[in-house]
Structure formats: C-alpha cells, structure tokens
C-alpha positions in Angstrom: -27.1 -19.9 16.7 -27.3 -20.3 20.4 -30.1 -18.7 22.4 -27.4 -16.9 24.5 -26.1 -15.2 21.3 -29.5 -14.2 20.1 -30.3 -12.7 23.6 -27.0 -10.7 23.6 -27.8 -9.5 20.1 -31.3 -8.3 21.2 -29.8 -6.5 24.2 -27.1 -4.9 22.0 -29.8 -3.6 19.6 -31.9 -2.3 22.5 -29.0 -0.6 24.2 -27.5 0.8 21.0 -31.0 2.1 20.0 -31.1 4.2 23.2 -27.6 5.6 23.3 -27.3 9.3 22.9 -23.7 10.3 22.8 -23.4 13.8 21.3 -19.7 14.1 20.4 -16.6 12.0 20.4 -13.6 13.5 22.3 -9.9 12.8 21.9 -8.2 9.6 22.8 -5.0 10.0 24.8 -2.2 7.7 25.9 -0.3 8.7 29.1 1.8 7.2 31.9 0.4 6.8 35.4 2.6 9.7 36.5 1.3 11.9 33.8 -2.3 11.0 34.5 -1.9 11.7 38.3 -0.3 15.1 37.5 -2.9 16.2 35.0 -5.7 15.2 37.5 -4.2 17.5 40.0 -3.6 20.4 37.7 -6.6 20.3 35.3 -10.2 20.6 36.5 -11.5 19.0 33.3 -10.2 15.7 34.7 -12.0 16.1 38.0 -15.6 16.1 39.2 -15.2 19.6 40.5 -14.7 20.8 36.9 -18.3 19.8 36.1 -20.5 21.3 38.8 -24.2 20.4 38.4 -27.0 22.9 38.4 -29.8 20.3 38.2 -32.5 20.2 40.8 -34.1 17.2 42.4 -37.7 17.6 43.5 -37.6 15.0 46.4 -39.6 12.1 45.2 -38.7 9.7 42.4 -41.0 9.4 39.4 -42.2 6.0 38.2 -40.3 4.3 35.4 -41.1 5.8 32.0 -42.0 2.6 30.1 -42.4 4.5 26.8 -38.7 4.1 26.3 -37.7 0.7 24.7 -34.8 0.3 27.1 -37.2 0.5 30.1 -39.4 -2.2 28.5 -36.3 -4.5 28.3 -35.1 -4.1 31.9 -38.2 -2.9 33.9 -37.4 -4.8 37.1 -33.8 -3.7 37.4 -34.7 -0.1 36.6 -37.6 0.0 39.1 -35.2 -1.3 41.8 -32.8 1.5 40.9 -35.6 4.1 41.2 -36.0 3.1 44.9 -32.7 4.9 45.6 -31.8 8.6 45.8 -29.9 10.4 43.0 -26.1 10.0 43.1 -25.1 11.8 39.9 -25.7 15.3 38.7 -28.1 16.1 41.5 -31.1 14.3 39.8 -29.8 11.1 38.2 -29.5 7.6 39.7 -26.6 5.5 38.3 -27.3 1.9 37.4 -25.4 -1.1 36.2 -25.6 -4.9 36.0 -23.7 -7.7 34.3 -24.5 -8.9 30.8 -23.7 -12.5 31.6 -20.4 -14.3 31.7 -18.6 -11.9 29.3 -17.5 -9.5 32.0 -19.5 -6.7 30.5 -21.9 -4.4 32.3 -24.9 -2.4 31.1 -24.5 1.0 32.7 -26.4 4.3 32.6 -28.5 6.8 34.4 -32.1 7.2 35.4 -33.7 10.6 35.7 -35.3 10.6 39.2 -37.6 13.5 38.2 -39.0 11.8 35.1 -38.2 8.1 35.5 -36.6 8.0 32.1 -33.5 5.8 31.6 -30.5 6.9 29.7 -28.2 3.9 29.0 -24.6 4.6 28.3 -24.1 1.2 26.8 -21.9 -1.7 27.6 -18.7 -1.3 29.5 -16.5 -4.4 29.7 -15.0 -4.2 33.2 -12.6 -7.0 33.1 -11.1 -6.5 29.6 -7.5 -6.0 30.5 -4.7 -8.5 30.6 -3.2 -6.5 33.4 -4.5 -7.8 36.7 -4.1 -4.3 38.2 -6.7 -2.8 35.9 -10.2 -3.1 37.2 -13.3 -1.6 35.6 -15.8 0.6 37.4 -18.0 3.6 37.0 -17.3 6.8 39.0 -19.8 9.6 39.6 -20.5 12.2 42.2 -23.9 13.6 43.3 -22.9 17.2 42.7 -21.1 16.7 39.4 -22.1 16.3 35.7 -19.1 14.1 35.1 -19.3 10.3 34.6 -16.1 8.3 34.3 -16.5 4.7 33.0 -13.5 2.5 33.4 -13.0 -0.5 31.2 -13.4 -1.2 27.5 -16.0 0.6 25.4 -16.9 0.0 21.8 -15.3 2.6 19.5 -12.9 4.0 22.1 -9.2 3.2 22.6 -9.0 0.5 19.9 -5.6 -1.1 19.1 -4.2 -1.6 15.5 -6.4 -4.8 15.2 -9.5 -2.9 16.1 -9.9 -4.5 19.5 -11.0 -2.3 22.4 -8.5 -1.5 25.1 -8.9 -0.8 28.8 -9.1 2.9 29.7 -10.8 5.8 31.4 -13.8 7.2 29.5 -14.9 10.7 30.5 -18.5 11.9 29.7 -20.2 15.1 30.5 -23.9 14.7 31.3 -26.4 17.1 29.9 -30.1 16.4 30.1 -29.5 12.6 29.9 -27.1 12.9 27.0 -23.5 11.8 27.3 -20.9 14.0 25.6 -17.7 12.0 25.3 -14.9 14.3 26.4 -12.0 12.0 26.2 -10.7 8.4 26.6 -7.4 7.8 28.3 -5.2 4.7 28.2 -2.8 4.8 31.2 0.3 2.7 30.7 3.2 1.8 33.0 
C-alpha cells in the first residue's frame, strides 16, 4: 500500500470521526429553470431563510486542540483563526485540498471557542460537465451553508457513485443538519 493511500485513510478516519451531521434531508433532481424559480420563491433555498442569532465576542479564541481534528491540522486551523467570522455570526469557514484527487476538506471554526467542526470531504471537480464547478457558499448573517460538488452518501447514481450537486446544511452550534441535496440537470 502506498504511503499516499495510508495518509488519505488516516485523514478520512480523522474527518469522519469528527463529523456531526444530525439528519439527512431529501435528495432532489431538477432543471436549471426549476432551481432558479424555487430559489426566488422559497426562502428555505436562500441565506435569508436562515437568519443567525449567534453572537461574536470580538476576539478569536485559540485553537481547541482537545479535538482530534485540530491535532491533525493545527497549522491550517490556526491560520483560519486569524480571520474574522464569515458564517453564522461566529464561525470561520475553512477549506483546503486533499491532494491530487480534487477533494477539499471543509468546515467551520467557532471563533468564540476555537473548536473546529469539519463537514468532511467535498470533491469539487467531480463532474464530467465542465460548467459544474465546486465551491462552498456561506454568509456572515446566515446559518445556511451550501457545499457544491460531490459528497459521500448524497446524490449517488445507480452504481453507488457520488454525483455533483448542491448540498444544503443548517448550522446549529457547530452541528450540520442536512436539509437537502439537489442535482441540477440541463
């Protein structure tokens, strides 16, 4: 077994051991037109539908190294803690590549406590369609996080392979509640 595979396995175990997704939501398939229409009509598809009531005390805490994930990636997380919250009033979003596979480790850091909350791996370049690009979208005043790309266990095809989509999560005290995953097709 190559060292690269062993390292990826260790990262996957560390990440999966820290993930706290509360509930799985529905998986939907819709056209671009349907997706654009529903975004305009339904607040549950927009950041405004998830206003945050969190408070930020003004100075970021030090990294909480009691969490295994923080021990695995201390340098990257300390760098992220040098920035101001950009999600849900008190969280700092983070993300970095896993290597050559096109995946990214993404999640949030609580600026008040220094505790990291990894969402897991999102494969950003997982689509055969060159117009589908992965990303993570957040807003400072909203408890909504939208991860775009492929995620394990969401939007799988008949062969069990993950497909590209929009994955909606509500943030509550560092836990991610999966609201829905949407596959948008032409």
